[in-house]
N, CA, C and O atoms as a GROMACS GRO file, in nm:
protein
  312
    1UNK      N    1   1.003  -0.519   3.207
    1UNK     CA    2   1.164  -0.448   3.148
    1UNK      C    3   1.196  -0.311   3.148
    1UNK      O    4   1.296  -0.246   3.179
    2UNK      N    5   1.024  -0.270   3.082
    2UNK     CA    6   1.042  -0.151   3.040
    2UNK      C    7   0.980   0.010   3.141
    2UNK      O    8   1.008   0.130   3.134
    3UNK      N    9   0.875  -0.086   3.243
    3UNK     CA   10   0.823   0.049   3.383
    3UNK      C   11   0.673   0.011   3.288
    3UNK      O   12   0.614  -0.044   3.195
    4UNK      N   13   0.678   0.104   3.420
    4UNK     CA   14   0.475   0.077   3.409
    4UNK      C   15   0.384   0.201   3.383
    4UNK      O   16   0.262   0.198   3.400
    5UNK      N   17   0.480   0.350   3.324
    5UNK     CA   18   0.418   0.366   3.165
    5UNK      C   19   0.431   0.402   3.084
    5UNK      O   20   0.363   0.477   3.014
    6UNK      N   21   0.557   0.340   3.071
    6UNK     CA   22   0.661   0.325   2.941
    6UNK      C   23   0.455   0.205   2.896
    6UNK      O   24   0.359   0.231   2.824
    7UNK      N   25   0.480   0.113   2.968
    7UNK     CA   26   0.383   0.018   2.915
    7UNK      C   27   0.270   0.056   2.906
    7UNK      O   28   0.193   0.052   2.810
    8UNK      N   29   0.255   0.104   3.028
    8UNK     CA   30   0.066   0.124   3.013
    8UNK      C   31   0.066   0.248   2.846
    8UNK      O   32  -0.016   0.240   2.755
    9UNK      N   33   0.175   0.342   2.854
    9UNK     CA   34   0.160   0.443   2.726
    9UNK      C   35   0.114   0.274   2.546
    9UNK      O   36   0.047   0.254   2.445
   10UNK      N   37   0.186   0.233   2.611
   10UNK     CA   38   0.189   0.124   2.474
   10UNK      C   39   0.081   0.068   2.449
   10UNK      O   40   0.036   0.070   2.335
   11UNK      N   41  -0.019  -0.029   2.609
   11UNK     CA   42  -0.133  -0.064   2.568
   11UNK      C   43  -0.210   0.064   2.541
   11UNK      O   44  -0.316   0.014   2.505
   12UNK      N   45  -0.222   0.163   2.536
   12UNK     CA   46  -0.347   0.247   2.519
   12UNK      C   47  -0.262   0.302   2.330
   12UNK      O   48  -0.333   0.342   2.238
   13UNK      N   49  -0.124   0.289   2.320
   13UNK     CA   50  -0.148   0.274   2.162
   13UNK      C   51  -0.188   0.162   2.071
   13UNK      O   52  -0.234   0.153   1.957
   14UNK      N   53  -0.147   0.064   2.184
   14UNK     CA   54  -0.237  -0.100   2.063
   14UNK      C   55  -0.361  -0.083   2.092
   14UNK      O   56  -0.433  -0.097   1.994
   15UNK      N   57  -0.404  -0.062   2.168
   15UNK     CA   58  -0.567  -0.112   2.194
   15UNK      C   59  -0.675   0.044   2.152
   15UNK      O   60  -0.788   0.055   2.200
   16UNK      N   61  -0.617   0.149   2.058
   16UNK     CA   62  -0.686   0.200   2.016
   16UNK      C   63  -0.750   0.265   1.900
   16UNK      O   64  -0.818   0.368   1.896
   17UNK      N   65  -0.696   0.139   1.757
   17UNK     CA   66  -0.745   0.109   1.692
   17UNK      C   67  -0.900  -0.016   1.688
   17UNK      O   68  -1.005  -0.033   1.626
   18UNK      N   69  -0.823  -0.076   1.798
   18UNK     CA   70  -0.944  -0.186   1.732
   18UNK      C   71  -1.061  -0.081   1.892
   18UNK      O   72  -1.168  -0.140   1.899
   19UNK      N   73  -1.058   0.012   1.975
   19UNK     CA   74  -1.178   0.126   2.026
   19UNK      C   75  -1.202   0.138   1.900
   19UNK      O   76  -1.266   0.042   1.859
   20UNK      N   77  -1.172   0.231   1.803
   20UNK     CA   78  -1.204   0.328   1.698
   20UNK      C   79  -1.314   0.222   1.619
   20UNK      O   80  -1.416   0.260   1.562
   21UNK      N   81  -1.282   0.124   1.627
   21UNK     CA   82  -1.263   0.020   1.487
   21UNK      C   83  -1.451  -0.031   1.505
   21UNK      O   84  -1.540  -0.054   1.423
   22UNK      N   85  -1.439  -0.033   1.694
   22UNK     CA   86  -1.570  -0.049   1.773
   22UNK      C   87  -1.636   0.006   1.841
   22UNK      O   88  -1.716  -0.048   1.917
   23UNK      N   89  -1.617   0.133   1.827
   23UNK     CA   90  -1.693   0.205   1.850
   23UNK      C   91  -1.713   0.348   1.790
   23UNK      O   92  -1.793   0.434   1.826
   24UNK      N   93  -1.593   0.352   1.659
   24UNK     CA   94  -1.702   0.443   1.614
   24UNK      C   95  -1.819   0.442   1.503
   24UNK      O   96  -1.857   0.325   1.512
   25UNK      N   97  -1.890   0.497   1.413
   25UNK     CA   98  -2.063   0.454   1.349
   25UNK      C   99  -2.063   0.586   1.271
   25UNK      O  100  -2.046   0.687   1.339
   26UNK      N  101  -2.080   0.601   1.141
   26UNK     CA  102  -2.157   0.732   1.052
   26UNK      C  103  -2.210   0.686   0.998
   26UNK      O  104  -2.182   0.586   0.933
   27UNK      N  105  -2.298   0.736   1.003
   27UNK     CA  106  -2.482   0.731   0.901
   27UNK      C  107  -2.520   0.564   0.920
   27UNK      O  108  -2.611   0.528   0.845
   28UNK      N  109  -2.465   0.458   1.006
   28UNK     CA  110  -2.533   0.318   0.992
   28UNK      C  111  -2.423   0.249   1.009
   28UNK      O  112  -2.413   0.142   1.068
   29UNK      N  113  -2.284   0.350   0.920
   29UNK     CA  114  -2.207   0.237   0.848
   29UNK      C  115  -2.057   0.211   1.006
   29UNK      O  116  -2.017   0.283   1.097
   30UNK      N  117  -2.027   0.086   0.964
   30UNK     CA  118  -1.866   0.089   1.097
   30UNK      C  119  -1.762   0.128   1.001
   30UNK      O  120  -1.754   0.122   0.878
   31UNK      N  121  -1.683   0.172   1.097
   31UNK     CA  122  -1.537   0.197   1.008
   31UNK      C  123  -1.496   0.162   0.888
   31UNK      O  124  -1.442   0.218   0.792
   32UNK      N  125  -1.538   0.044   0.918
   32UNK     CA  126  -1.434  -0.065   0.809
   32UNK      C  127  -1.472   0.000   0.652
   32UNK      O  128  -1.408   0.042   0.555
   33UNK      N  129  -1.678  -0.027   0.708
   33UNK     CA  130  -1.706  -0.031   0.540
   33UNK      C  131  -1.674   0.168   0.516
   33UNK      O  132  -1.634   0.215   0.409
   34UNK      N  133  -1.703   0.250   0.638
   34UNK     CA  134  -1.644   0.399   0.560
   34UNK      C  135  -1.517   0.418   0.583
   34UNK      O  136  -1.465   0.530   0.591
   35UNK      N  137  -1.456   0.308   0.595
   35UNK     CA  138  -1.231   0.323   0.545
   35UNK      C  139  -1.320   0.272   0.402
   35UNK      O  140  -1.355   0.375   0.342
   36UNK      N  141  -1.386   0.101   0.301
   36UNK     CA  142  -1.360   0.086   0.199
   36UNK      C  143  -1.436   0.207   0.136
   36UNK      O  144  -1.350   0.261   0.066
   37UNK      N  145  -1.534   0.268   0.127
   37UNK     CA  146  -1.563   0.387   0.021
   37UNK      C  147  -1.477   0.437   0.050
   37UNK      O  148  -1.429   0.404  -0.059
   38UNK      N  149  -1.406   0.487   0.091
   38UNK     CA  150  -1.305   0.680   0.165
   38UNK      C  151  -1.209   0.573  -0.021
   38UNK      O  152  -1.212   0.593  -0.142
   39UNK      N  153  -1.140   0.465   0.075
   39UNK     CA  154  -1.017   0.408  -0.003
   39UNK      C  155  -1.124   0.405  -0.192
   39UNK      O  156  -1.095   0.468  -0.294
   40UNK      N  157  -1.264   0.292  -0.165
   40UNK     CA  158  -1.281   0.314  -0.342
   40UNK      C  159  -1.288   0.402  -0.453
   40UNK      O  160  -1.247   0.393  -0.569
   41UNK      N  161  -1.370   0.518  -0.372
   41UNK     CA  162  -1.414   0.703  -0.401
   41UNK      C  163  -1.209   0.693  -0.473
   41UNK      O  164  -1.172   0.655  -0.584
   42UNK      N  165  -1.146   0.732  -0.384
   42UNK     CA  166  -1.032   0.828  -0.396
   42UNK      C  167  -0.936   0.748  -0.480
   42UNK      O  168  -0.873   0.806  -0.568
   43UNK      N  169  -0.921   0.621  -0.459
   43UNK     CA  170  -0.760   0.546  -0.473
   43UNK      C  171  -0.821   0.432  -0.650
   43UNK      O  172  -0.761   0.425  -0.757
   44UNK      N  173  -0.925   0.381  -0.619
   44UNK     CA  174  -0.948   0.265  -0.713
   44UNK      C  175  -0.955   0.307  -0.835
   44UNK      O  176  -0.889   0.301  -0.939
   45UNK      N  177  -1.092   0.369  -0.780
   45UNK     CA  178  -1.209   0.431  -0.896
   45UNK      C  179  -1.245   0.524  -0.890
   45UNK      O  180  -1.358   0.562  -0.858
   46UNK      N  181  -1.086   0.626  -0.943
   46UNK     CA  182  -1.039   0.779  -0.952
   46UNK      C  183  -1.196   0.879  -1.022
   46UNK      O  184  -1.300   0.817  -1.004
   47UNK      N  185  -1.205   0.953  -1.061
   47UNK     CA  186  -1.364   0.984  -1.112
   47UNK      C  187  -1.342   0.977  -1.256
   47UNK      O  188  -1.235   0.961  -1.315
   48UNK      N  189  -1.439   0.989  -1.297
   48UNK     CA  190  -1.443   0.984  -1.443
   48UNK      C  191  -1.580   1.090  -1.466
   48UNK      O  192  -1.693   1.107  -1.420
   49UNK      N  193  -1.485   1.151  -1.576
   49UNK     CA  194  -1.613   1.276  -1.686
   49UNK      C  195  -1.714   1.178  -1.791
   49UNK      O  196  -1.675   1.144  -1.902
   50UNK      N  197  -1.820   1.148  -1.747
   50UNK     CA  198  -1.907   1.046  -1.800
   50UNK      C  199  -1.926   1.147  -1.978
   50UNK      O  200  -1.952   1.084  -2.081
   51UNK      N  201  -1.913   1.236  -1.978
   51UNK     CA  202  -1.926   1.299  -2.140
   51UNK      C  203  -1.938   1.459  -2.147
   51UNK      O  204  -2.032   1.528  -2.106
   52UNK      N  205  -1.875   1.480  -2.181
   52UNK     CA  206  -1.856   1.631  -2.259
   52UNK      C  207  -1.896   1.686  -2.303
   52UNK      O  208  -1.879   1.643  -2.417
   53UNK      N  209  -1.986   1.822  -2.316
   53UNK     CA  210  -2.085   1.892  -2.333
   53UNK      C  211  -1.948   1.972  -2.439
   53UNK      O  212  -1.836   2.001  -2.397
   54UNK      N  213  -2.007   2.000  -2.609
   54UNK     CA  214  -1.956   2.082  -2.747
   54UNK      C  215  -1.991   2.202  -2.687
   54UNK      O  216  -2.073   2.180  -2.597
   55UNK      N  217  -1.970   2.297  -2.697
   55UNK     CA  218  -2.007   2.444  -2.696
   55UNK      C  219  -1.955   2.485  -2.853
   55UNK      O  220  -1.846   2.472  -2.909
   56UNK      N  221  -2.072   2.534  -2.893
   56UNK     CA  222  -2.106   2.543  -2.998
   56UNK      C  223  -2.088   2.658  -3.031
   56UNK      O  224  -2.018   2.670  -3.132
   57UNK      N  225  -2.144   2.797  -2.963
   57UNK     CA  226  -2.084   2.890  -2.958
   57UNK      C  227  -1.947   2.903  -2.959
   57UNK      O  228  -1.892   2.926  -3.066
   58UNK      N  229  -1.882   2.893  -2.858
   58UNK     CA  230  -1.725   2.926  -2.895
   58UNK      C  231  -1.651   2.869  -3.005
   58UNK      O  232  -1.547   2.915  -3.051
   59UNK      N  233  -1.748   2.703  -3.066
   59UNK     CA  234  -1.721   2.664  -3.197
   59UNK      C  235  -1.702   2.748  -3.310
   59UNK      O  236  -1.617   2.744  -3.399
   60UNK      N  237  -1.815   2.843  -3.284
   60UNK     CA  238  -1.863   2.937  -3.409
   60UNK      C  239  -1.807   3.098  -3.360
   60UNK      O  240  -1.852   3.206  -3.400
   61UNK      N  241  -1.692   3.075  -3.261
   61UNK     CA  242  -1.592   3.206  -3.277
   61UNK      C  243  -1.490   3.172  -3.289
   61UNK      O  244  -1.395   3.250  -3.297
   62UNK      N  245  -1.475   2.992  -3.297
   62UNK     CA  246  -1.343   3.051  -3.332
   62UNK      C  247  -1.321   3.002  -3.490
   62UNK      O  248  -1.240   3.051  -3.568
   63UNK      N  249  -1.391   2.921  -3.511
   63UNK     CA  250  -1.402   2.915  -3.694
   63UNK      C  251  -1.411   3.071  -3.794
   63UNK      O  252  -1.333   3.108  -3.881
   64UNK      N  253  -1.578   3.164  -3.725
   64UNK     CA  254  -1.501   3.296  -3.752
   64UNK      C  255  -1.389   3.341  -3.759
   64UNK      O  256  -1.368   3.394  -3.868
   65UNK      N  257  -1.303   3.343  -3.686
   65UNK     CA  258  -1.207   3.398  -3.610
   65UNK      C  259  -1.064   3.367  -3.762
   65UNK      O  260  -0.995   3.447  -3.826
   66UNK      N  261  -1.078   3.188  -3.765
   66UNK     CA  262  -1.015   3.161  -3.892
   66UNK      C  263  -1.049   3.196  -4.012
   66UNK      O  264  -0.973   3.207  -4.107
   67UNK      N  265  -1.116   3.207  -4.010
   67UNK     CA  266  -1.162   3.272  -4.134
   67UNK      C  267  -1.210   3.416  -4.207
   67UNK      O  268  -1.297   3.442  -4.290
   68UNK      N  269  -1.106   3.500  -4.132
   68UNK     CA  270  -1.058   3.592  -4.085
   68UNK      C  271  -1.118   3.687  -4.049
   68UNK      O  272  -1.052   3.785  -4.015
   69UNK      N  273  -1.266   3.694  -4.044
   69UNK     CA  274  -1.366   3.717  -4.000
   69UNK      C  275  -1.325   3.800  -3.834
   69UNK      O  276  -1.223   3.806  -3.765
   70UNK      N  277  -1.473   3.858  -3.822
   70UNK     CA  278  -1.400   3.923  -3.698
   70UNK      C  279  -1.499   3.912  -3.635
   70UNK      O  280  -1.603   3.955  -3.684
   71UNK      N  281  -1.500   3.866  -3.539
   71UNK     CA  282  -1.660   3.816  -3.382
   71UNK      C  283  -1.744   3.973  -3.369
   71UNK      O  284  -1.709   4.091  -3.370
   72UNK      N  285  -1.869   3.899  -3.357
   72UNK     CA  286  -1.981   4.047  -3.401
   72UNK      C  287  -2.027   4.020  -3.254
   72UNK      O  288  -1.985   3.911  -3.213
   73UNK      N  289  -2.095   4.084  -3.173
   73UNK     CA  290  -2.117   4.125  -3.030
   73UNK      C  291  -2.098   4.252  -3.014
   73UNK      O  292  -2.054   4.330  -3.098
   74UNK      N  293  -2.147   4.286  -2.853
   74UNK     CA  294  -2.146   4.390  -2.781
   74UNK      C  295  -2.039   4.402  -2.739
   74UNK      O  296  -1.993   4.324  -2.655
   75UNK      N  297  -1.956   4.531  -2.803
   75UNK     CA  298  -1.811   4.584  -2.831
   75UNK      C  299  -1.835   4.712  -2.645
   75UNK      O  300  -1.903   4.809  -2.612
   76UNK      N  301  -1.738   4.631  -2.586
   76UNK     CA  302  -1.723   4.656  -2.441
   76UNK      C  303  -1.615   4.832  -2.397
   76UNK      O  304  -1.512   4.878  -2.447
   77UNK      N  305  -1.671   4.861  -2.329
   77UNK     CA  306  -1.612   4.989  -2.348
   77UNK      C  307  -1.603   5.012  -2.219
   77UNK      O  308  -1.680   4.970  -2.133
   78UNK      N  309  -1.461   5.116  -2.195
   78UNK     CA  310  -1.342   5.084  -2.090
   78UNK      C  311  -1.345   5.258  -2.013
   78UNK      O  312  -1.268   5.288  -1.922
   0.00000   0.00000   0.00000
């Protein structure tokens, strides 16, 4: 009904995912687990910063400017 070349192409397209799931392996993990890990890291659990460091030097600089003083340091020559 669809011709032999179209049937062969359709068969290859249908069999390709099964072949990949059967043959692909990375670091000893099958494709299902690799895909699950990628989806979990990228979409389900987005990266969250666990802590934020307070920059005391930047805070001192801002407070000094707010008081009307100048920030002392090396003067850059141009």
